[in-house]
BAPA-510982 format. One line per field, with one value per residue (C-alpha): residue number from 1; x, y, z. Coordinates in pm, whole numbers, plus 50000, padded with zeros to 5 digits. Layout:
BEGIN
nr <- c(NUM_...)
px <- c(X_...)
py <- c(Y_...)
pz <- c(Z_...)
END
This chain:
BEGIN
nr <- c(1_2_3_4_5_6_7_8_9_10_11_12_13_14_15_16_17_18_19_20_21_22_23_24_25_26_27_28_29_30_31_32_33_34_35_36_37_38_39_40_41_42_43_44_45_46_47_48_49_50_51_52_53_54_55_56_57_58_59_60_61_62_63_64_65_66_67_68_69_70_71_72_73_74_75_76_77_78_79_80_81_82_83_84_85_86_87_88_89_90_91_92_93_94_95_96_97_98_99_100_101_102_103_104_105_106_107_108_109_110_111_112_113_114_115_116_117_118_119_120_121_122_123_124_125_126_127_128_129_130_131_132_133_134_135_136_137_138_139_140_141_142_143_144_145_146_147_148_149_150_151_152_153_154_155_156_157_158_159_160_161_162_163_164_165_166_167_168_169_170_171_172_173_174_175_176_177_178_179_180_181_182_183_184_185_186_187_188_189_190_191_192_193_194_195_196_197_198_199_200_201_202_203_204_205_206_207_208_209_210_211_212_213_214_215_216_217_218_219_220_221_222_223_224_225_226_227_228_229_230_231_232_233_234_235_236_237_238_239_240_241_242_243_244_245_246_247_248_249_250_251_252_253_254_255_256_257_258_259_260_261_262_263_264_265_266_267_268_269_270_271_272_273_274_275_276_277_278_279_280_281_282_283_284_285_286_287_288_289_290_291_292_293_294_295_296_297_298_299_300_301_302_303_304_305_306_307_308_309_310_311_312_313_314_315_316_317_318_319_320_321_322_323_324_325_326_327_328_329_330_331_332_333_334_335_336_337_338_339_340_341_342_343_344_345_346_347_348_349_350_351_352_353_354_355_356_357_358_359_360_361_362_363_364_365_366_367_368_369_370_371_372_373_374_375_376_377)
px <- c(91392_91414_91295_90997_90925_90923_90711_90451_90477_90443_90121_89929_89642_89610_89465_89681_89530_89706_89874_89717_89408_89463_89592_89299_89083_89280_89258_88870_88817_89038_88838_88498_88657_88682_89090_89160_89269_89609_89666_89498_89761_90000_89900_89779_90147_90341_90053_90127_90502_90494_90298_90521_90796_90646_90639_90270_90251_90263_90024_89679_89632_89645_89413_89106_89237_89451_89331_88967_88883_89053_88867_88549_88598_88713_89037_89219_89176_89132_89208_89599_89653_90036_90189_90573_90678_91003_91245_91610_91796_91874_91601_91277_90971_90649_90293_90048_89773_89633_89630_89720_90098_90193_90112_90337_90606_90615_90669_90869_91155_91083_91205_91500_91589_91544_91761_92020_92094_92200_92357_92476_92278_91902_91692_91315_91126_90745_90511_90135_90130_89959_90095_90314_90336_90655_90956_91191_90934_91058_91425_91419_91271_91632_91821_91620_91824_92144_92142_92148_91831_91710_91398_91250_90915_90766_90474_90207_90374_90444_90820_90918_91297_91550_91447_91089_90744_90556_90530_90692_90840_90698_90832_91044_91166_91587_91515_91831_91889_92220_92237_92446_92516_92345_91955_91867_91976_92051_91764_91788_91438_91312_91177_91367_91171_91222_90882_90653_90287_90195_90387_90189_89838_89987_89992_89648_89511_89658_89558_89916_90057_90367_90714_90814_91030_90845_90594_90620_90343_90360_90531_90827_90710_90701_90332_90232_89843_89846_89466_89518_89841_89703_89407_89642_89915_89654_89528_89881_89899_90151_90447_90730_91019_91347_91547_91796_91553_91515_91757_92121_92287_92152_92168_91854_91974_92062_91734_91612_91875_91805_91405_91510_91700_91384_91206_91385_91443_91064_90958_91246_91320_90943_90794_90595_90419_90588_90565_90236_90067_90055_89851_89555_89319_89223_89194_88831_88933_88809_88971_89157_89432_89782_90004_90319_90650_90875_91181_91407_91728_91903_92270_92403_92762_92826_92880_93193_93372_93073_92787_92970_93246_93002_92765_93087_93254_92901_92819_93184_93133_92799_92904_93182_92925_92728_93015_93138_93155_92812_92694_92664_92308_92257_92230_92302_92381_92144_92244_91940_91692_91774_91466_91234_91390_91317_90972_90950_91031_90818_90538_90521_90497_90224_90050_90000_89888_89572_89499_89108_89091_89185_88963_88633_88784_88841_88474_88323_88513_88378_88021_88038_88126_87983_88318_88353_88323_88531_88771_88894_88753)
py <- c(28626_28955_29244_29254_28914_28913_29224_29071_28762_28930_29115_28857_28889_29293_29499_29796_30150_30433_30655_30998_30831_30701_31061_31223_31041_31035_31444_31406_31174_31379_31689_31520_31404_31795_31807_32177_32128_32235_32018_31719_31753_31753_31420_31255_31332_31154_30875_30873_30849_30588_30353_30462_30331_30018_30063_29913_29952_30353_30457_30436_30133_30396_30640_30492_30349_30575_30920_30896_30679_30902_31204_31036_30948_31286_31218_31366_31753_31773_32143_32143_32481_32501_32691_32814_32781_32889_32960_33074_33085_32720_32522_32547_32398_32360_32245_32047_32087_31726_31814_31590_31513_31502_31927_32017_31741_31901_32268_32131_32016_32320_32501_32281_32297_32700_32739_32496_32662_32944_32811_32494_32245_32280_32099_32113_31931_31849_31741_31680_31551_31251_30945_31158_30883_30731_30911_30846_31156_31411_31282_31303_31640_31731_31533_31679_32019_31827_31803_31525_31474_31305_31255_30971_31021_30809_30612_30414_30148_29819_29734_29528_29620_29398_29107_29248_29155_29510_29724_30011_30197_30262_30151_30461_30544_30647_30755_30906_30998_31122_31267_31130_31096_30792_30789_30770_30901_30662_30659_30432_30407_30168_30074_30044_29676_29374_29443_29743_29714_29858_29520_29303_29515_29406_29025_29079_29204_28875_28659_28538_28433_28619_28500_28406_28591_28921_28902_28810_28733_28812_28488_28600_28316_28402_28450_28423_28456_28794_28916_28832_29025_29319_29281_29258_29495_29788_29566_29529_29171_29118_29310_29350_29241_29543_29533_29221_29035_28877_28896_29016_28740_28851_29238_29314_29540_29763_29794_29870_30152_30292_30308_30449_30762_30853_30874_31095_31336_31312_31406_31599_31849_31945_31870_31650_31337_30934_30595_30472_30832_30768_30456_30627_30505_30617_30466_30305_30242_30543_30636_30955_31138_31008_31320_31203_31374_31432_31582_31716_31762_31952_31894_32112_32015_32315_32431_32146_32063_32101_31873_31805_31602_31452_31323_31180_30979_30884_30754_30595_30427_30275_30150_29929_29808_29715_29557_29373_28958_28778_28507_28203_28181_28588_28806_29119_29364_29626_29959_30160_30322_30096_29843_30125_30312_30025_29956_30313_30228_29933_30058_30393_30164_29937_30181_30094_29698_29686_29377_29304_29381_29740_29758_29729_29985_30236_30156_30212_30522_30658_30530_30690_31096_31062_31017_30897_30534_30475_30204_29879_29685)
pz <- c(55771_55635_55834_55621_55615_56022_56016_55813_55986_56321_56242_56002_56235_56204_55973_55837_55854_55754_56021_55887_55932_56303_56368_56278_56460_56793_56745_56690_57008_57222_57121_57187_57492_57605_57508_57296_56913_56990_57272_57094_56772_57049_57263_56886_56725_57074_57032_56688_56700_56905_56672_56366_56592_56683_57034_57022_57408_57429_57135_57013_57213_57509_57384_57560_57852_57979_57873_57763_58056_58294_58176_58179_58572_58650_58792_58465_58344_57972_57965_58062_58295_58303_58587_58572_58972_58920_58633_58595_58340_58308_58517_58560_58752_58623_58775_58483_58725_58663_58295_57993_58077_57705_57691_57971_57887_57532_57694_57965_57716_57434_57745_57829_57439_57397_57767_57626_57329_57510_57810_57707_57932_58057_58329_58378_58608_58607_58850_58889_58561_58394_58182_57910_57603_57520_57658_57375_57208_57447_57386_57017_57039_57125_56884_56621_56734_56738_57139_57389_57526_57833_58033_58294_58466_58783_58739_58947_59195_58993_59091_59404_59543_59527_59808_59827_59684_59737_59435_59513_59231_58846_58561_58601_58214_58212_57822_57652_57344_57125_56801_56505_56162_56100_55947_56293_56651_56889_57132_57511_57567_57850_58152_58439_58500_58311_58126_58160_58204_57847_57728_57946_57796_57466_57570_57708_57396_57220_57451_57513_57906_58000_58009_58320_58589_58455_58747_59075_59343_59730_59839_59523_59277_58882_58783_58393_58374_58203_58294_58642_58676_58515_58768_59065_58984_59052_59357_59487_59474_59193_59117_58842_58861_58833_58488_58563_58747_59065_59370_59299_59092_58740_58862_58950_59218_58907_58772_59134_59182_58884_58897_59256_59092_58863_59124_59303_59031_58916_59268_59473_59299_59191_59535_59388_59448_59462_59543_59709_59595_59277_59305_59180_59446_59820_60126_60014_59646_59508_59166_59200_59002_58934_59014_58831_58797_58503_58478_58125_58041_57703_57631_57365_57195_57091_57393_57435_57107_56873_56749_56412_56655_56837_56584_56401_56748_56802_56492_56461_56839_56678_56367_56579_56775_56501_56293_56579_56553_56589_56746_56634_56421_56466_56107_56315_56597_56631_56845_57071_56824_56501_56544_56601_56255_56089_56211_56081_55761_55717_55875_55682_55366_55533_55787_56117_56242_56439_56601_56649_57007_56949_56618_56876_57103_56770_56668_57022_57009_56649_56723_57077_56979_56608_56404_56035_56003_55737_55875_55674_55951)
END
């Protein structure tokens, strides 16, 4: 099958909606929920970029359950007050004061990039933030400037440590983006677990069971019941497996180790919260804020041997990988960021695929806020 045929087959039960229409809707809904206009534009841009890249787990599907619902509950501030706690020429610690994660993260990455323009490398750290969308958005802010971008964030506990069953660590992506001479940068944007909550939510919306090995119960046995897993992850009765899977034989300790690195860098530099303090519930089960932490690094190749040299060699390496011998029956070899580029190309022609379950959410918010109802569903 061609990429186009694969795409159309995967979303045959969806309605395709223009990206500009979806982005406008998200901005209007966020403003109606109390988010300032400038901030709503940043948030909507991060979310729609996820959908454009084909990362359906972190796009418009997160608008209501992660952001608007938490604003409604009073556990997330729609107005983001950003405080600079400490700043040097190459570093900065920011406090998001429980505001919108995208807003403080956008500022933090911009600061890292501007500092790296002057000094070659810079790092910023954020505390008391919230879910910030796809990590790759901030990493590619750096590649847009011909720089290397690195970011990570902790999250509510989901992953069990190797040989454990208790969800202790977040899905904690360690995301790296590298500039190239290709039409797209190299972007490694993935969780440090075999899968992550957002993808499980996608399975839930589609009414599908999970593949074995993604989630374990309190006895260490695999679970595939999607709806029950989503409930029990929050209750601490189920846990995600670290990247590499269970035990040591398939390298699960590696994912566990990387998740721990991200947890530490998302909390220790900025004196922030970590692990069980990010669970979103108090001792009585009441909803409370998720005071997440993030970090952002920008590296300027011009302070080494130049961006042109870096991009030439990075592209040569990636080209050699794509052109290496393929396994029997496989049509092509991809490099990180390539599938997202293909998704963007196809979705720019057809629009964003919106499943029936998400159509209902969109219609509900449209009616709630009295927004323009010109949806094709």
